[in-house]
C-alpha positions in Angstrom: 38.6 22.6 -6.8 35.6 22.1 -4.7 33.4 23.6 -7.3 34.8 21.3 -9.9 33.9 18.4 -7.5 30.4 19.7 -7.0 29.9 19.9 -10.9 31.2 16.3 -11.3 28.7 15.2 -8.6 25.9 16.9 -10.3 26.8 15.4 -13.8 27.1 12.0 -12.4 23.8 12.6 -10.6 25.3 11.7 -7.2 22.6 13.9 -5.7 23.1 12.6 -2.1 26.8 13.3 -2.2 26.4 16.6 -3.7 23.9 17.8 -1.2 25.9 16.4 1.8 29.2 17.9 0.5 27.6 21.2 -0.3 26.1 21.5 3.1 29.5 21.0 4.8 31.2 23.4 2.6 28.7 26.0 3.4 28.9 25.3 7.1 32.7 25.1 6.9 32.6 21.7 8.9 34.7 19.5 6.6 37.5 19.9 9.0 35.7 17.7 11.6 35.9 14.7 9.5 39.1 12.4 8.7 39.5 11.4 5.2 38.0 8.0 5.8 34.9 9.6 7.9 34.3 11.8 4.9 34.2 9.1 2.4 31.9 7.2 4.5 29.7 10.1 5.2 29.4 11.0 1.4 28.7 7.4 0.5 26.1 7.0 3.2 24.4 10.1 2.1 24.4 9.0 -1.4 22.8 5.7 -0.4 20.2 7.4 1.8 19.2 9.8 -1.1 18.8 6.7 -3.6 16.9 4.6 -1.0 14.5 7.5 -0.2 14.1 8.2 -3.9 13.3 4.4 -4.5 10.7 4.4 -1.7 9.1 7.7 -3.0 8.9 6.0 -6.5 7.3 2.9 -5.1 4.8 4.9 -3.0 4.1 7.1 -6.2 3.5 3.8 -8.4 1.2 2.4 -5.8 -1.3 5.1 -6.3 -2.8 5.1 -2.8 -6.0 6.7 -2.0 -4.8 8.0 1.3 -1.4 9.3 2.6 -1.6 6.8 5.5 0.7 5.8 8.4 0.7 2.9 10.9 1.7 5.4 13.6 -1.6 7.3 13.0 -4.0 4.4 13.1 -6.6 5.1 16.0 -6.9 2.2 18.4 -10.0 2.2 20.4 -11.6 -0.9 22.1 -14.9 -0.4 20.3 -13.1 -0.6 16.8 -12.0 -4.2 17.5 -8.5 -3.3 16.2 -5.6 -5.2 17.8 -2.5 -3.0 17.9 -0.3 -6.1 18.3 -1.8 -7.6 15.1 -1.0 -4.4 13.3 2.6 -4.6 14.6 2.8 -8.1 13.3 1.6 -6.9 9.7 4.2 -4.2 9.9 6.9 -7.0 10.0 5.6 -7.9 6.6 6.1 -11.6 7.2 2.5 -12.0 5.7 4.2 -10.9 2.3 7.0 -13.2 2.8 4.6 -16.2 3.3 2.3 -14.9 0.5 -0.7 -14.3 2.8 -3.7 -12.2 2.4 -5.3 -9.7 4.8 -9.2 -9.2 4.6 -10.6 -6.1 6.2 -14.5 -5.7 6.7 -16.6 -3.2 8.5 -19.2 -0.7 7.9 -18.6 2.5 5.8 -16.4 5.1 7.2 -14.7 2.9 9.8 -11.2 3.3 8.5 -10.8 0.1 6.4 -9.1 1.8 3.4 -6.8 3.8 5.9 -5.5 0.7 7.6 -5.0 -1.1 4.3 -3.2 2.1 2.9 -1.0 2.3 6.0 0.0 -1.2 5.7 0.8 -0.6 2.0 2.8 2.4 2.7 4.9 0.6 5.2 5.6 -2.2 2.7 6.8 0.1 0.3 9.2 1.5 2.9 10.6 -1.9 3.2 11.1 -2.2 -0.5 8.0 -4.1 -1.6 6.2 -3.1 -4.8 2.5 -2.3 -3.8 -0.5 -1.4 -6.0 -3.7 0.1 -4.7 -6.9 -0.3 -6.7 -10.5 0.6 -6.0 -12.1 -2.7 -6.8 -15.1 -1.7 -8.9 -12.8 0.7 -10.9 -10.2 -2.1 -11.5 -12.8 -4.2 -12.8 -14.0 -1.6 -15.2 -10.6 -0.9 -16.3 -9.8 -4.5 -17.2 -13.2 -5.0 -18.8 -12.3 -2.1 -21.2 -8.7 -3.7 -21.6 -10.4 -7.0 -22.8 -12.2 -4.8 -25.5 -9.0 -3.0 -26.7 -6.6 -5.9 -26.6 -4.5 -4.7 -23.6 -5.9 -7.1 -21.0 -2.8 -9.5 -20.7 -0.6 -6.5 -20.5 -2.6 -5.0 -17.6 -2.5 -8.4 -15.9 1.2 -8.8 -16.2 1.7 -5.3 -14.6 -0.6 -6.4 -11.6 1.3 -9.7 -11.3 4.6 -7.9 -10.8 3.5 -6.3 -7.5 4.3 -8.1 -4.2 1.1 -6.6 -2.7 -2.1 -5.9 -4.3 -4.7 -3.8 -2.4 -8.3 -4.2 -3.6 -10.3 -1.5 -1.8 -14.2 -1.4 -1.7 -14.9 -4.9 -2.9 -18.5 -6.2 -3.2 -20.3 -2.9 -3.6 -22.1 -4.6 -6.3 -22.5 -8.3 -7.5 -20.0 -9.4 -10.0 -20.9 -10.1 -13.6 -19.5 -13.2 -15.6 -16.5 -11.1 -17.0 -15.5 -9.5 -13.7 -15.9 -13.0 -12.0 -13.5 -14.3 -14.3 -11.1 -11.4 -13.8 -11.2 -12.0 -10.1 -10.7 -15.7 -10.6 -7.5 -15.0 -12.8 -6.1 -12.5 -10.2 -6.8 -14.9 -7.3 -5.2 -17.8 -9.3 -2.2 -15.9 -10.3 -1.3 -14.6 -6.8 -2.2 -17.9 -4.8 1.0 -18.8 -2.8 2.9 -16.4 -4.9 2.1 -13.0 -3.6 -0.5 -11.2 -1.4 -3.7 -9.3 -1.6 -5.5 -7.0 1.0 -9.2 -6.6 0.4 -11.4 -4.1 2.0 -15.3 -4.6 2.0 -18.4 -3.4 3.7 -19.8 -6.8 3.0 -19.1 -9.5 5.8 -17.0 -12.5 4.3 -19.7 -14.9 4.8 -21.6 -12.9 2.1 -18.8 -12.7 -0.4 -20.1 -16.1 -2.0 -23.4 -14.3 -2.9 -21.4 -11.2 -4.3 -19.1 -13.3 -6.6 -22.0 -15.6 -7.8 -21.9 -18.9 -9.7 -21.3 -21.3 -6.9 -18.4 -23.3 -8.6 -16.4 -20.3 -9.4 -17.2 -18.6 -6.2 -15.8 -21.7 -4.3 -12.7 -21.7 -6.4 -11.9 -18.0 -5.7 -12.7 -17.9 -2.0 -10.7 -21.1 -1.5 -7.6 -19.3 -2.9 -8.4 -15.9 -1.1 -9.4 -17.2 2.2 -6.7 -19.8 2.7 -4.2 -18.9 5.3 -5.7 -15.4 5.4 -5.6 -12.7 8.3 -9.0 -11.2 9.1 -9.7 -7.7 10.7 -13.5 -7.1 11.5 -13.6 -3.4 12.3 -16.5 -2.2 14.4 -18.0 0.8 16.0 -19.3 4.2 14.6 -18.2 5.6 11.4 -15.0 7.8 11.9 -16.2 10.1 9.3 -19.5 10.8 11.3 -17.5 11.3 14.6 -15.2 13.9 12.9 -18.3 15.6 11.4 -19.9 15.8 15.0 -16.6 17.4 16.4 -16.5 19.9 13.5 -20.1 20.8 14.1 -19.6 21.1 17.9 -16.7 23.4 17.1 -18.8 25.5 14.7 -21.6 25.8 17.3 -19.0 27.1 19.9 -17.7 29.6 17.4 
């Protein structure tokens, strides 16, 4: 009878129930449950399985650059990184308020990791997140304009609660990329959130975007109500290389 129950669970794709029931059969621990407790346990196991599967799917769809965690962020005074501020971001009220986060600092300082960690956590709370390297996204959308799939790609982007644009400003925007950024900023303004990371200080973004009127319009939408993280200090990659070199010398 138990085997028949397991087969039915498998056919109905109740994987959480299946694994929980099978595990308890193997450990012969079913007798510890009352009938009510067993039903509650199996339903909770199924819910947990589906919830975790949903989160995993959201993380997979986000296509993060790093597997990042808020718990692994390094807080050092010289980094100018406020732990309390990161904790507030972890509550994701900035997403509920459709606010943006702008992270600037020199190369290797950990901007992308912090952005990805916030994105990972947002996925765990059920938000839809998309991570893009900004230059690659602009190139992709430029090709989409050429093959007629541009609007389809923009509709996809618009469905995400949080859009992460990494490495913004590595090169000045041309007219087409400027128009794309304007559309993204307009579509998401007071509707959803953006996290932008950049090596370029925010006061130089106007020059990167170009064309004063359009730059004013874009920055007005992006900067309005935004949170800013200005990371400082030495490159973490350089520090890591120094440690590795020291270990090699000791060996």
